[in-house]
C-alpha positions as CSV (number, residue, x, y, z in Angstrom):
1,M,187.3,35.9,-31.0
2,D,188.7,33.7,-28.9
3,G,185.4,32.0,-27.4
4,A,183.3,32.2,-30.5
5,S,181.4,30.0,-32.2
6,G,183.0,28.7,-35.5
7,T,179.3,27.9,-37.6
8,S,177.9,31.1,-35.9
9,V,181.1,34.1,-37.6
10,L,181.4,31.8,-41.1
11,L,178.6,33.5,-42.9
12,P,179.5,36.7,-41.5
13,I,183.2,36.1,-42.1
14,A,182.0,34.5,-45.6
15,I,179.4,37.6,-46.2
16,V,183.1,40.1,-45.8
17,S,185.4,38.4,-47.5
18,V,182.7,38.2,-51.4
19,T,184.3,41.9,-51.4
20,A,187.6,39.9,-52.1
21,L,185.7,38.0,-54.9
22,S,186.4,41.4,-56.8
23,L,190.1,41.4,-57.6
24,G,190.1,38.0,-58.6
25,Y,187.8,38.6,-60.9
26,D,189.8,41.4,-62.5
27,E,193.0,38.9,-62.6
28,G,190.9,36.4,-64.1
29,V,188.2,38.1,-67.1
30,M,191.4,40.7,-68.1
31,S,193.7,37.3,-69.0
32,G,190.5,37.9,-72.1
33,A,189.6,41.5,-72.5
34,G,192.8,42.5,-71.9
35,L,194.0,42.8,-75.4
36,P,190.0,42.8,-77.1
37,I,190.5,46.8,-75.0
38,K,193.7,47.3,-75.8
39,N,192.7,47.1,-80.1
40,Y,189.1,48.5,-79.2
41,Y,191.8,52.0,-78.1
42,N,194.8,51.1,-80.2
43,L,196.6,51.0,-76.9
44,G,200.5,50.8,-77.1
45,D,202.3,48.4,-74.8
46,W,202.9,51.0,-72.2
47,E,200.0,52.0,-71.9
48,Y,198.3,48.1,-72.5
49,G,201.1,46.6,-69.6
50,I,199.9,50.3,-66.8
51,M,196.1,48.9,-67.7
52,M,196.2,46.2,-66.7
53,G,198.7,47.2,-63.6
54,I,196.8,50.1,-62.6
55,L,194.4,48.8,-60.6
56,N,196.8,46.7,-57.5
57,V,199.3,49.7,-57.7
58,V,196.2,52.3,-57.0
59,A,195.1,49.0,-54.3
60,A,198.7,49.8,-52.7
61,P,197.6,53.6,-51.2
62,G,193.8,51.6,-51.0
63,A,194.8,49.3,-48.5
64,L,196.6,51.8,-46.2
65,L,194.0,53.9,-46.8
66,A,191.6,50.4,-45.2
67,G,193.2,50.3,-42.0
68,S,192.2,54.2,-41.0
69,V,189.1,54.0,-42.2
70,A,188.0,50.5,-40.3
71,D,189.4,51.9,-37.6
72,A,187.1,54.8,-37.8
73,L,184.2,53.3,-39.0
74,G,184.5,50.3,-37.6
75,R,184.8,46.4,-39.9
76,V,181.0,45.9,-41.1
77,R,181.1,49.8,-42.1
78,S,183.9,50.4,-44.1
79,T,182.5,46.7,-45.8
80,M,179.4,48.7,-46.9
81,L,181.6,51.4,-48.3
82,T,184.6,49.1,-49.8
83,A,180.9,47.7,-52.0
84,I,180.4,51.1,-53.5
85,I,182.8,51.9,-54.1
86,L,183.3,48.1,-56.3
87,I,179.9,48.8,-57.5
88,V,181.0,52.8,-58.9
89,G,184.5,51.5,-60.5
90,P,183.2,48.3,-62.7
91,L,180.5,50.5,-63.6
92,V,182.1,53.6,-65.1
93,V,184.9,51.3,-66.9
94,V,181.5,49.7,-68.6
95,A,180.6,53.4,-69.5
96,S,183.3,54.4,-70.5
97,N,183.6,56.0,-74.6
98,S,187.8,57.1,-73.9
99,F,191.3,56.0,-72.5
100,T,190.9,58.7,-69.9
101,V,187.9,58.0,-68.5
102,L,188.5,54.0,-68.2
103,M,191.6,54.2,-66.7
104,I,189.4,56.3,-64.0
105,G,187.6,53.1,-63.3
106,R,189.8,51.0,-63.2
107,V,191.5,53.1,-60.6
108,L,188.1,53.7,-59.0
109,S,188.3,49.4,-58.9
110,G,191.6,49.6,-57.0
111,I,190.9,51.9,-54.2
112,G,187.9,49.4,-53.6
113,V,190.4,46.5,-53.8
114,G,192.4,48.0,-51.6
115,F,190.0,48.1,-49.4
116,A,188.6,44.3,-49.8
117,F,192.2,43.5,-48.8
118,V,192.7,44.6,-45.3
119,I,188.7,45.0,-44.2
120,P,188.0,41.1,-44.2
121,P,190.9,39.6,-43.0
122,V,191.0,42.1,-39.6
123,Y,187.4,41.3,-39.4
124,A,188.3,37.8,-39.6
125,S,191.2,37.5,-37.7
126,E,189.0,39.3,-34.8
127,L,185.6,36.9,-34.7
128,S,187.6,33.6,-35.3
129,P,188.2,31.7,-32.9
130,P,191.7,30.7,-32.6
131,K,192.0,26.7,-33.7
132,L,189.9,27.7,-37.1
133,R,191.4,31.6,-37.3
134,G,194.0,30.5,-40.1
135,R,191.0,28.7,-42.2
136,F,188.6,31.8,-41.9
137,V,191.1,34.3,-42.7
138,T,192.1,32.1,-45.9
139,I,188.1,32.6,-46.8
140,T,189.2,36.2,-48.2
141,E,192.0,34.4,-50.4
142,V,189.2,31.0,-50.7
143,M,187.2,34.0,-52.5
144,I,190.2,35.6,-54.7
145,N,190.5,32.9,-56.2
146,L,187.5,32.2,-57.5
147,G,187.0,35.3,-58.7
148,I,189.8,34.6,-60.2
149,V,188.2,31.1,-61.9
150,F,184.8,33.1,-62.4
151,G,186.5,35.6,-64.4
152,Y,188.8,33.1,-66.7
153,L,184.5,31.7,-67.5
154,S,183.5,34.5,-68.8
155,A,186.9,35.2,-71.1
156,F,184.7,32.0,-73.3
157,I,182.0,35.0,-74.0
158,F,185.3,35.7,-76.6
159,N,184.2,33.1,-78.5
160,I,180.5,33.1,-78.8
161,R,181.0,33.6,-82.9
162,G,178.7,36.7,-84.3
163,L,179.6,38.9,-81.0
164,N,180.9,42.5,-81.3
165,P,184.1,42.8,-79.7
166,E,183.1,45.9,-77.5
167,V,180.1,43.9,-76.0
168,S,181.8,41.1,-75.0
169,W,184.8,43.2,-73.0
170,R,182.3,45.4,-71.1
171,L,179.6,42.7,-70.8
172,V,182.1,40.5,-68.6
173,Y,183.8,43.6,-66.6
174,G,180.3,44.6,-65.4
175,L,179.2,41.3,-64.0
176,A,181.9,42.3,-61.2
177,M,179.3,44.7,-60.5
178,I,177.4,41.4,-58.4
179,F,180.2,40.6,-56.2
180,P,180.1,44.0,-54.0
181,V,175.6,44.1,-55.0
182,V,175.1,41.2,-53.0
183,V,177.9,42.0,-50.0
184,L,176.0,45.7,-49.5
185,V,172.6,44.1,-49.2
186,C,173.5,41.5,-46.8
187,T,175.8,44.2,-44.2
188,P,172.8,44.9,-42.0
189,L,172.7,41.0,-41.2
190,L,176.9,41.4,-39.6
191,P,177.9,41.5,-35.8
192,E,180.3,44.0,-35.4
193,S,183.6,43.1,-34.2
194,P,183.5,43.0,-31.2
195,R,187.5,44.2,-30.5
196,W,187.0,47.2,-32.5
197,L,183.4,48.0,-29.9
198,A,185.7,47.4,-26.5
199,K,188.7,49.5,-27.7
200,Q,185.5,52.2,-29.0
201,D,185.0,52.0,-25.1
202,R,181.0,50.2,-26.4
203,W,181.4,48.0,-23.5
204,K,177.2,47.5,-23.7
205,E,177.3,46.6,-27.1
206,A,181.3,44.4,-27.2
207,E,179.3,42.2,-24.4
208,E,176.3,42.0,-27.2
209,S,178.2,40.5,-30.2
210,L,179.9,38.9,-28.5
211,Q,176.4,36.7,-27.2
212,R,176.1,37.0,-31.0
213,I,179.1,34.6,-31.9
214,C,179.5,33.1,-29.2
215,A,177.8,29.2,-28.6
216,D,176.5,30.2,-24.7
217,A,176.3,33.2,-22.4
218,E,179.9,31.4,-20.4
219,E,182.1,31.6,-23.6
220,A,180.7,35.1,-24.0
221,S,181.5,35.9,-20.6
222,L,185.4,34.6,-20.8
223,A,185.6,36.0,-24.0
224,M,184.4,39.5,-22.4
225,D,186.9,38.7,-19.7
226,L,189.8,38.2,-22.3
227,L,189.6,40.6,-24.5
228,K,189.4,43.7,-20.8
229,Q,192.7,42.3,-20.3
230,A,194.5,42.2,-23.3
231,L,193.3,46.0,-23.6
232,Q,194.4,46.4,-20.4
233,E,197.7,44.8,-21.1
234,E,198.3,46.2,-24.6
235,S,200.3,50.0,-25.1
236,K,198.8,52.9,-26.8
237,E,200.1,52.1,-30.4
238,V,197.5,53.7,-32.3
239,G,199.2,56.1,-34.8
240,W,200.8,55.7,-37.8
241,S,203.7,56.3,-35.7
242,A,203.7,53.4,-33.8
243,I,203.9,51.4,-37.4
244,F,207.0,54.3,-38.7
245,C,208.8,54.9,-36.1
246,P,207.9,50.8,-34.4
247,T,209.3,50.1,-30.9
248,P,211.3,47.4,-31.4
249,R,208.6,44.7,-30.5
250,V,206.5,46.6,-33.5
251,R,209.2,46.1,-35.5
252,R,209.9,42.5,-35.6
253,M,206.3,42.0,-36.2
254,L,206.4,43.5,-39.0
255,L,209.5,41.8,-40.3
256,A,207.2,38.9,-40.1
257,G,204.2,40.0,-41.4
258,V,205.2,42.7,-44.3
259,G,208.2,40.2,-45.1
260,V,205.6,37.7,-46.3
261,A,203.2,39.8,-48.0
262,F,206.7,41.6,-49.9
263,F,208.0,37.8,-50.7
264,Q,204.2,37.0,-51.9
265,Q,204.4,39.4,-54.7
266,A,208.6,38.4,-55.4
267,C,207.8,35.3,-57.1
268,G,205.6,36.8,-59.4
269,S,202.2,34.8,-59.5
270,E,200.3,37.8,-59.9
271,S,202.5,38.6,-64.1
272,I,201.2,34.3,-64.0
273,V,197.8,35.0,-63.8
274,Y,197.6,38.1,-65.8
275,Y,199.3,36.9,-68.4
276,S,198.7,33.2,-67.8
277,P,198.3,33.0,-71.9
278,L,201.6,34.8,-73.2
279,I,203.7,32.6,-71.0
280,L,201.2,29.7,-72.2
281,D,202.1,30.0,-75.7
282,E,206.3,30.2,-74.9
283,Y,205.3,26.5,-74.3
284,G,203.4,25.5,-77.6
285,V,199.2,25.8,-76.3
286,D,197.5,26.5,-79.7
287,P,195.5,30.1,-79.6
288,G,191.6,30.7,-79.0
289,A,189.8,28.4,-77.6
290,Y,192.2,26.2,-76.4
291,T,194.2,28.3,-74.6
292,T,191.3,30.0,-72.7
293,F,190.5,26.4,-71.5
294,D,194.1,25.7,-70.2
295,T,193.9,28.9,-68.0
296,L,190.4,27.9,-66.2
297,M,192.6,24.7,-65.9
298,V,194.9,26.5,-64.1
299,G,192.8,28.9,-62.2
300,C,191.1,26.2,-61.0
301,F,194.7,24.9,-59.4
302,K,195.0,28.0,-58.3
303,L,191.8,27.6,-56.0
304,F,191.9,24.0,-55.3
305,G,195.4,25.0,-53.5
306,A,193.5,27.9,-51.4
307,I,190.5,25.8,-50.9
308,L,193.8,23.7,-48.6
309,S,195.4,26.2,-47.7
310,G,193.0,27.0,-44.4
311,P,193.7,23.3,-43.1
312,F,196.9,23.2,-44.5
313,L,197.9,26.2,-42.1
314,D,196.1,25.6,-39.1
315,L,197.6,21.9,-38.8
316,A,201.0,22.3,-40.1
317,G,201.5,25.6,-38.9
318,R,202.2,29.2,-40.4
319,R,205.7,28.9,-40.6
320,T,205.8,25.7,-41.8
321,G,203.5,26.6,-44.4
322,V,204.9,30.4,-46.1
323,I,209.1,27.9,-45.7
324,T,207.6,25.1,-47.9
325,S,205.1,27.6,-50.1
326,S,208.0,29.6,-51.0
327,L,210.8,26.8,-51.5
328,G,207.8,25.0,-53.8
329,C,207.2,28.3,-56.1
330,G,210.6,28.8,-56.4
331,I,211.2,24.9,-58.0
332,A,208.0,25.1,-60.3
333,L,209.1,28.5,-61.7
334,T,212.8,27.1,-62.2
335,L,211.6,23.8,-64.1
336,M,209.2,26.1,-65.6
337,A,212.2,28.4,-66.7
338,L,214.2,25.7,-68.0
339,L,211.5,24.5,-70.0
340,V,211.1,27.7,-72.1
341,G,210.8,27.2,-75.6
342,A,210.3,23.1,-75.1
343,R,206.6,23.1,-76.4
344,I,205.0,20.5,-74.0
345,P,201.8,22.3,-73.8
346,V,200.6,19.4,-70.9
347,I,203.9,19.8,-68.8
348,A,203.5,23.8,-68.8
349,V,199.8,24.0,-67.2
350,L,200.9,20.9,-64.9
351,L,204.4,23.1,-63.9
352,M,201.8,26.3,-63.5
353,G,199.3,24.2,-62.0
354,V,201.9,22.8,-58.9
355,F,203.7,27.1,-58.9
356,M,199.3,27.6,-58.5
357,V,198.3,24.9,-55.7
358,V,201.9,25.4,-53.6
359,F,201.6,29.3,-53.7
360,E,198.1,29.5,-53.0
361,L,199.1,26.5,-49.7
362,G,201.5,29.4,-47.8
363,L,202.6,32.8,-49.1
364,A,199.4,33.9,-50.8
365,S,196.3,33.0,-47.3
366,G,199.8,33.6,-45.0
367,A,200.2,37.1,-45.5
368,F,196.8,37.3,-44.0
369,V,197.0,34.9,-41.3
370,I,199.9,35.8,-40.1
371,G,199.7,40.0,-41.0
372,T,196.6,39.4,-38.7
373,E,197.9,37.4,-35.9
374,S,201.5,39.2,-35.6
375,Y,200.4,42.4,-34.2
376,T,198.6,44.3,-31.0
377,L,195.0,45.3,-31.2
378,G,196.1,49.0,-31.4
379,V,198.1,48.7,-34.4
380,R,196.5,45.8,-36.5
381,A,194.5,47.5,-39.0
382,K,197.1,49.8,-39.6
383,A,199.9,47.1,-39.8
384,L,197.8,45.1,-42.2
385,S,197.2,47.9,-44.0
386,V,200.6,48.2,-44.8
387,G,201.4,44.3,-45.2
388,M,198.7,44.9,-48.6
389,F,200.0,48.0,-49.3
390,T,203.2,46.1,-50.1
391,T,201.3,43.1,-52.3
392,R,199.5,45.2,-54.3
393,L,202.2,47.9,-54.9
394,L,205.2,44.9,-55.9
395,S,202.3,43.3,-57.8
396,G,201.0,46.8,-60.0
397,I,204.5,46.7,-60.3
398,V,204.8,42.6,-61.9
399,S,202.1,43.3,-63.8
400,M,203.1,45.7,-64.9
401,C,206.6,45.6,-65.6
402,F,206.1,42.3,-67.0
403,P,205.7,42.4,-70.9
404,A,209.0,44.8,-70.5
405,M,210.9,42.0,-68.6
406,V,210.3,39.3,-70.7
407,E,211.6,41.8,-73.3
408,V,214.6,42.6,-72.0
409,L,215.4,38.9,-70.2
410,T,213.0,36.8,-72.5
411,M,210.8,34.7,-70.4
412,R,213.6,32.0,-69.3
413,G,215.3,35.2,-67.6
414,T,211.8,36.2,-66.4
415,L,210.6,33.5,-64.6
416,G,214.3,32.4,-64.0
417,T,214.3,36.6,-61.6
418,Y,210.7,35.5,-59.9
419,A,212.5,31.6,-58.3
420,F,215.8,33.4,-57.2
421,L,213.5,35.8,-55.2
422,S,211.5,32.8,-53.9
423,F,214.5,30.9,-52.5
424,I,215.8,34.7,-51.0
425,G,212.2,34.0,-49.7
426,V,212.6,31.1,-47.7
427,L,215.6,32.3,-46.2
428,W,213.1,35.0,-44.9
429,M,211.2,33.3,-43.7
430,V,213.9,31.0,-41.6
431,M,214.7,34.0,-39.3
432,F,212.0,36.5,-39.1
433,V,208.4,34.3,-38.7
434,P,207.7,32.4,-35.8
435,E,205.2,29.4,-34.7
436,T,201.6,30.8,-34.0
437,K,199.0,28.2,-35.3
438,G,196.4,27.6,-31.8
439,L,197.0,31.0,-29.9
440,P,195.0,33.1,-28.9
441,L,195.6,36.7,-30.5
442,E,196.4,38.2,-26.5
443,E,199.2,35.2,-26.3
444,V,200.8,35.4,-30.2
445,V,202.0,39.3,-29.3
446,K,204.3,38.4,-26.7
447,L,206.1,35.7,-29.4
448,F,207.9,39.0,-30.3
449,D,208.8,40.4,-27.1
450,D,211.9,38.0,-27.9
451,E,214.7,38.7,-29.7
452,P,213.9,38.0,-34.1
453,H,216.7,34.7,-34.1
454,L,214.8,33.5,-31.2
455,L,211.1,33.4,-32.4
456,S,211.1,30.4,-33.9
457,D,212.3,28.4,-31.2
458,R,209.1,29.6,-29.2
459,G,206.3,30.0,-31.1
460,D,207.6,26.1,-31.7
461,S,207.4,25.6,-27.7
462,M,205.0,27.3,-26.1
463,D,202.2,25.6,-25.3
464,Y,199.2,27.8,-24.2
465,K,195.9,26.7,-23.7
466,T,193.0,27.0,-26.8
467,I,190.3,28.7,-25.4
């Protein structure tokens, strides 16, 4: 929130973002639990791919629904609902006695993940001061990657001698419930978004919330004045028709926000996480504990990039960040494709680590940051939902189809396809993504009043005072 104190909003934003740990944990733990589950239920390759990808496919409509839920219930109560769903989903999986019941649990978890992709970044963008907004919004991405590392660490359990494989996969999957339980316990302590309260004409509560998160009464008063002015100026684009039948300005917003979301997953990042042991095998990495250790190292690279992404986007800028990231992903994937079969494990792990770092620096976090900054208050939650629907649907399709793609195109061809799409992403971002660094949310939307080809020039040259 413009005028908010960074220290006062950091803890609430971090608590809400913990729900995103569930997706990261699933990605990490399923890299180890996927094969034991496949063997336990005697699944074919397509069933195995569907089981691995269904969470993200279901998360796509879940993300669309999350926008309406966040607008109807508020950011805090919708966080409570997200936590409940993320507890029930893993519980069903752990208790499953058939593949059908297991898939029901995966579907429930997918709905919760869809919510967790939308609500935390919206909440963060509406509470954060402009100069720190990039760092605070990217907390969601940091949490996802922290979850991946936790998931990879849990995969070491499968290497414990004498432990029943059925007990192992149920145990590690059940650990996913810890994170949403923590969030559910903490939600009564969270301030509601002043922007959402104001949108509901609950001005007194909005003022009280601002007083909780701002450094002093003067900043709270200034933030309230800005909020009132913004609500008066913004058009009432609150229905889904504003998204699917957009005005020219909203269309330009969607080209930026949804475009970055699309290319975030088109580079195949989710497949590289889910199937990292399979990919590393192509470079001569030994199976078993060595593969688990190497995938953990890749996860640590990814977490390192996520931690750096917020400061990077705040310093280098959003536009520069996503362009650099997409270009770097394309180069790393090209090298990985060329070296398939070279049997050089160290180079393979290093290249995967470089890919993860450059991916996290811009594309991964940029989908959240640009996706929350680029829209007016009336459409913000719904538009971000469309972007997250795009990431989750594409992620699910990519992770489901990866085994079949490798069979048809070979590993080299699959990685080369991802590289080509990354280079296409560079061109898209050059054309449609403006620079929004350091601008209050109320000023960011003014960038989209211009024609698309002028966006970058105006975004770089405008010098708004940071409040």
